[in-house]
Each structure stands twice: as C-alpha cells, then as structure tokens.
MIGUZA-152009 format. One record per residue (C-alpha): x, z, y negated. Coordinates in nm, 3 decimals, decimal comma. Each point is the difference from the previous one (the first is absolute). Layout:
MIGUZA-152009
@X: X Z: Z Y: Y;
...
//
This chain:
MIGUZA-152009
@X: 3,007 Z: -0,725 Y: -4,269;
@X: -0,265 Z: -0,211 Y: 0,173;
@X: -0,102 Z: 0,031 Y: 0,365;
@X: -0,198 Z: -0,272 Y: 0,179;
@X: -0,272 Z: 0,176 Y: 0,198;
@X: -0,177 Z: -0,317 Y: 0,120;
@X: 0,095 Z: 0,063 Y: 0,365;
@X: -0,109 Z: 0,363 Y: -0,024;
@X: -0,341 Z: -0,097 Y: -0,144;
@X: -0,044 Z: -0,268 Y: 0,270;
@X: 0,076 Z: 0,255 Y: 0,272;
@X: -0,247 Z: 0,248 Y: -0,151;
@X: -0,271 Z: -0,270 Y: -0,004;
@X: 0,074 Z: -0,092 Y: 0,362;
@X: -0,027 Z: 0,366 Y: 0,097;
@X: -0,333 Z: 0,033 Y: -0,178;
@X: -0,126 Z: -0,320 Y: 0,164;
@X: 0,097 Z: 0,128 Y: 0,343;
@X: -0,176 Z: 0,330 Y: -0,066;
@X: -0,317 Z: -0,179 Y: -0,112;
@X: 0,007 Z: -0,216 Y: 0,314;
@X: 0,049 Z: 0,302 Y: 0,226;
@X: -0,285 Z: 0,188 Y: -0,167;
@X: -0,228 Z: -0,304 Y: 0,033;
@X: 0,086 Z: -0,037 Y: 0,370;
@X: -0,058 Z: 0,371 Y: 0,061;
@X: -0,338 Z: 0,008 Y: -0,171;
@X: -0,125 Z: -0,331 Y: 0,144;
@X: 0,107 Z: 0,068 Y: 0,359;
@X: -0,266 Z: -0,006 Y: 0,270;
@X: 0,182 Z: 0,291 Y: 0,167;
@X: -0,051 Z: 0,362 Y: -0,095;
@X: 0,314 Z: 0,105 Y: -0,184;
@X: 0,122 Z: 0,321 Y: -0,158;
@X: 0,331 Z: 0,104 Y: -0,145;
@X: 0,118 Z: 0,358 Y: 0,022;
@X: 0,327 Z: 0,178 Y: -0,056;
@X: 0,173 Z: 0,082 Y: 0,326;
@X: 0,149 Z: 0,312 Y: -0,158;
@X: -0,331 Z: 0,181 Y: -0,051;
@X: -0,281 Z: -0,228 Y: 0,126;
@X: -0,159 Z: -0,037 Y: -0,344;
@X: -0,194 Z: -0,326 Y: -0,035;
@X: 0,125 Z: -0,225 Y: -0,278;
@X: -0,244 Z: -0,291 Y: 0,039;
@X: -0,275 Z: -0,134 Y: 0,228;
@X: -0,173 Z: -0,336 Y: 0,012;
@X: -0,376 Z: -0,063 Y: 0,008;
@X: -0,001 Z: -0,072 Y: 0,374;
@X: 0,161 Z: 0,337 Y: 0,070;
@X: -0,272 Z: 0,168 Y: -0,206;
@X: -0,272 Z: -0,188 Y: 0,189;
@X: 0,151 Z: 0,084 Y: 0,339;
@X: 0,064 Z: 0,369 Y: -0,069;
@X: -0,296 Z: 0,070 Y: -0,227;
@X: 0,233 Z: 0,155 Y: -0,260;
@X: 0,009 Z: -0,142 Y: -0,351;
@X: 0,328 Z: -0,075 Y: -0,173;
@X: -0,067 Z: 0,291 Y: -0,236;
@X: -0,049 Z: 0,236 Y: 0,295;
@X: 0,321 Z: -0,116 Y: 0,169;
@X: 0,272 Z: -0,068 Y: -0,257;
@X: 0,196 Z: 0,314 Y: -0,080;
@X: -0,111 Z: 0,180 Y: 0,314;
@X: 0,184 Z: 0,050 Y: 0,328;
@X: -0,106 Z: -0,252 Y: 0,265;
@X: -0,047 Z: 0,273 Y: 0,259;
@X: -0,233 Z: 0,196 Y: -0,233;
@X: -0,273 Z: -0,266 Y: 0,016;
@X: -0,101 Z: 0,071 Y: 0,361;
@X: 0,062 Z: -0,359 Y: 0,105;
@X: 0,207 Z: 0,085 Y: 0,307;
@X: -0,212 Z: 0,069 Y: 0,309;
@X: 0,297 Z: 0,195 Y: 0,138;
@X: 0,219 Z: 0,144 Y: -0,277;
@X: 0,294 Z: 0,002 Y: 0,242;
@X: -0,005 Z: -0,383 Y: -0,019;
@X: 0,091 Z: 0,025 Y: -0,367;
@X: 0,307 Z: 0,209 Y: 0,078;
@X: 0,101 Z: -0,231 Y: 0,287;
@X: -0,031 Z: -0,308 Y: -0,218;
@X: 0,196 Z: 0,162 Y: -0,285;
@X: 0,279 Z: 0,092 Y: 0,241;
@X: 0,008 Z: -0,353 Y: 0,143;
@X: 0,021 Z: -0,154 Y: -0,348;
@X: 0,273 Z: 0,244 Y: -0,109;
@X: 0,206 Z: -0,070 Y: 0,314;
@X: -0,051 Z: -0,378 Y: 0,029;
@X: -0,110 Z: -0,103 Y: -0,349;
@X: -0,322 Z: -0,145 Y: 0,139;
@X: -0,284 Z: 0,039 Y: 0,250;
@X: -0,185 Z: -0,284 Y: 0,173;
@X: -0,325 Z: -0,004 Y: 0,199;
@X: -0,049 Z: 0,374 Y: -0,049;
@X: -0,344 Z: 0,076 Y: 0,145;
@X: -0,200 Z: 0,290 Y: -0,139;
@X: -0,347 Z: 0,142 Y: -0,010;
@X: -0,127 Z: 0,031 Y: -0,353;
@X: -0,287 Z: 0,127 Y: -0,210;
@X: -0,193 Z: -0,197 Y: -0,261;
@X: -0,162 Z: 0,186 Y: -0,287;
@X: -0,371 Z: -0,085 Y: -0,025;
@X: -0,193 Z: -0,022 Y: -0,326;
@X: -0,228 Z: 0,286 Y: 0,108;
@X: 0,294 Z: 0,235 Y: 0,044;
@X: 0,051 Z: -0,020 Y: 0,376;
@X: 0,263 Z: -0,187 Y: 0,196;
@X: 0,001 Z: -0,249 Y: 0,285;
@X: 0,277 Z: -0,044 Y: 0,252;
@X: 0,182 Z: -0,320 Y: 0,075;
@X: 0,330 Z: -0,143 Y: 0,109;
@X: 0,273 Z: -0,184 Y: -0,188;
@X: 0,332 Z: -0,166 Y: 0,063;
@X: 0,250 Z: 0,078 Y: -0,273;
@X: 0,321 Z: -0,151 Y: -0,123;
@X: 0,238 Z: 0,175 Y: -0,238;
@X: 0,324 Z: -0,097 Y: -0,172;
@X: 0,227 Z: 0,193 Y: -0,233;
//
C-alpha cells in the first residue's frame, strides 16, 4: 500500500511558514507586545519593545503571571481587563496607570493604552 502525502507535507510547510512570519512580526513590531494565557495569566512570550517599556527582561517575564510583575498601577485594572476580554473576546483603548521597573531597583509611574485579543 502506498499513500501520497505530498499535500500533507505542503500543508505542514505552509503552517511552519505562517508561524515563522507571525513570530517575525511579533518580534519586529514597534509596539510593546506580550502573550499570556487567559486561563492563568502566565506570560508565554514578550517582544523587545515590551521589555524596554516595562523594564522587565524576557527571562524575568516568561513563565510568570503578568500581575506578579507589579506593572499595573492599579491591580483592579488587571481584573477589569481580564473580565472584559473574557466577556467580549477583546479590549480596545483600555487606559491604565502602570509601573516601569528601573535598573536601580525602583519603579516609575506612567500611563498606557492597552489592546487585548483572545
């Protein structure tokens, strides 16, 4: 018995190509971007701009809960945004106060406008 798997291999290659393109877009974006699981808030990936904006390295962020990094100026904003994303599947123009980790160990306050999609 012989099975032609040419179409299967082509589909696998297209899937890999799409993943490579998405990863390149994520990491080359001029916007701060992070991916976290909605189920538990654990960060899966961050780009370099996110690290520069928050002051947290990729190593410090990936594998940790987003709300454990002290980024949210008001932790209640995190809960409100999570609820909005769970109910609607997205959040747009979500304004927050935030904290940036400084190299010397302190933090500085700021403001951000967030967007989230599931």
